[in-house]
N, C-alpha and C positions, 0 to 999 in steps of 0.2 A: 504494500500500500504506500501511497505517497505520504510524506511526512508534513504535517502542518506546523509551521513555525510558531513558537510562542512569543517571538520578539519582533513581530511585523511592525508594531507601532512604537515600541520603546526605543528612544534614541540611544546610540552608543555613547559611552563616556570614556574619557581618557583616564590615565592613572591618577590624575588629580581630582577626578570627579566632574570635570567640565564636560558639558554637552557638546558632542561633535555635530556640526551642522551640515557638512558635505555629505551628500547621499540621502538627506531627508527630503520629503515632499514639501511643497509649498504649504499645505495644510499643517504639517508638523512644525514648520518654521513659524507659522502664524500662532500656533499654540504656545511655542516657546516665547515669542515676543509678547503675547498676552500675559504670560506668567511674569514677565519682567515689568509689566505695567506700562508698556510702550504702545503708541498708537499702531493700528493695524498696518498702515502703509509702510512701516519700517520693515515688516516681513518681506514685502515685495522688493524693497531695496536690497536687503541682505540676500534674498534668493537670486536677484539679478547679479550681484557681485560674485556669488559663488558659481552660478551656472553659465552666465553669459560672459563674465569677465575673468573667470578663473582666479579669483583673488586668493593669494597665499596667506594674507594676514588681514586683521581688522583695520590696521593703519591705512590700507589701500582704500577703504570704504569712505571716501572723502565727503560724500553727501550725508554722512552720519556725524553727529556732533562729537567733539573730542571726548566729552564726558561719557557718551554712550559707547564709543569705541573702547575706552578704558574699562568700562563696566563689562563689555563683552569679553575682553581679555581675561577677566577674573572668573567668568562663569561659563565660558564656551571656548571652543577651538574650531578651526576650519576642518581639520581632519587629524585623527590620532594615528592614521596609517603611516608607517615608516617604510622607507625603501631600505631593505636589508642589503640588497645588492642589485646591480644593474649591469647587464651585458649588452653590448652594441655590436651587431654583426656588420661585416663589410658591405652588406646589401642594405643597411639602414635599419634592419629589424632591431627593436629594443625589447629585451626580455627583463621583466621586473620580478623581483621576489619581495613581496610586501610582508612586513611584520604587523600583526594585528594586536589589539590591546591586551590579549591574553598570552602574547608571545608566539602564537602559532603563525605559520607561514603559508602564503598562497602566491600563485604565479599569475602574471598577466603578460600579454605580448602586444606590441604595437608594430604593425606591418605596413610598408609602403611598396607599391608596385609600379614599375616603369610605364606600364600601359594604362595606368589610372591616375587621376588627379587626387583621388580621395584616399584617406587612410583607414585601415581596419584594425580593430582591437579584438583580442581574445581574452575573455575573463573567466575566472573560476567561480563555481557555485558551492563548493564544499572544500573543507580542508581534508585532503586525502580523498580516497574513493573506496567504496565497498564492492564495486562490480568486478574488479580483478581481471580486466582484459590482459591477455598474456604479453602483448607487444607494447604495453603502455607503462612508462616508468612510475606514474602516479600510483599504480596498484601496489607497488612495494611499500608505500607509506601506510596502507590500511586506511580505514575511515576514522577520522577524529571528530569532526562535527560539521553541521550545516553552517553556511554563511547567512547572516541576516540580510534582508534587502538592502539596507544602508551600506553594508560592506561590499556588496556586489556593485552598486552604483558608484561608490567611492573609488573603486578600482579605475573606472573610466575617468573620473574627475582627477584622480591622482596622476594618471598618465598624461592628461591634457595639461595639468599644472606643471609637471616636470618637463615635458617635451616642448610645450608652447605650441602644440599642433592640435587641430580639431579632429576628433574621431567622427567619421561619417558612417562607418559600417561596424557592426558589432556582432561577434559570435560567442555564444556560450559553449565553448569547446575547451576550456582550460581544465583545471583540476576538478574532479567530482562528476557525478551524474546529476545533471540539472533536474531530471524528473523524479529523483529521490529527495528533492528539496523544492517541490513544485510550487507551493504557495509563496515562498520567498522569491523564487524566480519570476513568477507571474507579477508579484507586486513590484519587483525591481524593473521589469519591462515597462510597467505603467509609468514609473518615475522617470525612466530613461526617455520615454517618448515625450512626457509632459515637461520635464525639467531640463534634461540634458539636451533635448532637441534632436535626437536621432529618430528618424521615421521608422515606423514598424516594419515597413518593407525592406529596411536596411538592417534588420535584426534577425539573426538565426539562432534557434535553440536546438542543440544537438542532444540526442539520446541514444543509449545503447539498446533501447527497446523495452522501456517500462510501460506496459500497456495501460495501467490505470492512470499514469501521468499523461499519456497521449489523450486519453478520454477527457481528462480534466482540462487540458489545453483546448480541446475541441469545444468544450462548454464555454470557455472564456472567449473564444472567437477573436483572438488577437490577430492583427494584420501582419503577422511575422512568418518567417519560413521555418518549417520543422525539418530537421535533418536526422536521418536514421543512420547510425553507425552499423551497417549490416556486416560487411567484411567477409562474408561467406554465404553462398546461396544454398548450401546443404546443411542439414542438422548436425552431422558428425563433426564437420570442420568448424562450424560456428560454435558448437558447444566447447570445442577445444580452445578457440581464441577469444570467445565472448561467453564465459560460463553462465551468464544470466539467461542464456537461451534455454537452459533446463527449466527455468521458471516460466518464461514467456516464449513458447515455441514459435518458429518462423511463420507457420500457418496463421496463428492468432495475431501475430505482429503485422503481417501484410494486410489482414482483414481490418485491423484497427487503423492502419494508414489509409486504406481505401475509404473508410468511413470518415476519417479526418479530412481527406481531400475533398470528398463529396460535400460534407457539411460546410466547410470553410471556403471552398473554392480556391484554396491555396495549393500550389504545386509543392510536392515534397522533394527533398534532396536525398538521394541515396549515397552515403559515404562508403567507400570500399577500399580498404588498405591492401596493397599488393605486397604479399610476402612470398619470396622466392621459394618455390617448391611446396607451398602450403595453400595459398589462395589465388595463384596466378595461372592456373592451367587453362587450356582451351575449353575443356569440358565445363569448368566452373564459369567461364565467360558466357558460354551458351546457356548454362543453367540460370545465371543471373539475368540474361536477356528474357528468358521464358518467365522467370519469377515476377518481373516487374512490368511485363508488357501491357497489362491492364491497369497499371497504377499511374496516376497523374504525377509524373516525377521527372527529374533529371538525375544523371549518375555522375558522381565525382570520384575519380580514381586517385588514390593517394599512394605514391611510391613510399615505401617504408623509410622512416627517419630513424636510424638505428638507436636503440637503447641497449644498455649493457648490464650483464649480471655482475654480481659482486666480484667475480674473478676477472672482470674486464672483457669477457667474451661477448660478442653480439648475440642477442637472443634469436634473431632472424636475419636473413639477408635480403637485400633489395634486388628486385628483378632488373635485368638490363633494360636499356631504353627500347630496344627492339621488342623485347618481351612485353613491355608496357603498351607499346603501340599495337601489337598483335591482339592483346587482351581488349584494348579499346575498340578495335575494328569488329571483333566478334560480339562485344557487348552492344554495339550499335545496331545489331539485328533486332533489338527490342523496339526500334523506332524512336528511342529517346535520345536527347542530347547527352553525349558522353564527353567529359573533359578530364584531363590529367592535371591535378593540382600543381600550380607553380609553387615550388618550395621556397621558403624563406628561412634565414637564420640557421642554415645547416652547419655553419662554423662556430656556433655557440650552442648552449644548452636550451634549444628552442622547443623541443618536444615536451609534451605535458609531463611534469614531474622531474625532468632531468635537472633543472637548476636547483630545485628543492633538495634533491638527493645529493647533488654536488656540494651545496652549501652546508648541509647537515652532516656530511661525512667526516 
């Protein structure tokens, strides 16, 4: 079952007990301002400074009185999230490891592409992950806790404040399984659309296949893209690389996706990682085409970004470029648009969980 967060409305506080404002909704900031005994319009000003101007301190909020700015310094902070470490790739990808108020760590990524003017960010929804996909470094961490909506939103704002660049596209593909933290993810999407200003059609929520979470997203009818991390078209292989398949079989999963696409009118994205000798055979490409031919979807092929066991050996190998292209050609028999993901940050710890593991080692 999906987990319903108990901290959807309670603001995060820093170690000094000050209320963190970045990541809050306008309604929450209004409640905070009301508790201070300030007029309601102050909330709009503070909200604008945080979300439109990416203020890093209250001193920047020059349309507030000096007295109010001093008071805010005593009772509030912009963000308690600290950058534990930052890696920058030669292609411009920025990988953040953020430290939360309880000392736990989460990862986020900012990506730029030569063929696009816009920037994309990848955020985490949990600390660690319970799903245990065998090719993902996050699985080694285990599951520690869910992130509150504010912590999810503040990843985006922290990236913008640090980089000075606007995030235009957002994917929930960092640490954790978003649909095992469904209510927090849904609330964070609402705040990102309304406060951060990223349109729903530029937001993608990825899942390994949590059927109840897909049903809940369908009920919410958000104008976002749902992505399924399928990774294998047959039960035996998928159970090997995505163990949650044992709980939510492929048959039930595809039915749920068809219902989602029909109800929302939104095209689903099928994510498929290519692991040499495991998920990249011609038969699997043909099986993938057959599996999704009646689903309103696109297919995104992901060449494996190596993660390593404790002894330093790579868990899987990446197929050759020729093998990737052969798989793509066969998958296109589905009649769907099939793309091979352009990789970013391969010279840094850009894959999910890698930087966390490196930092914690």
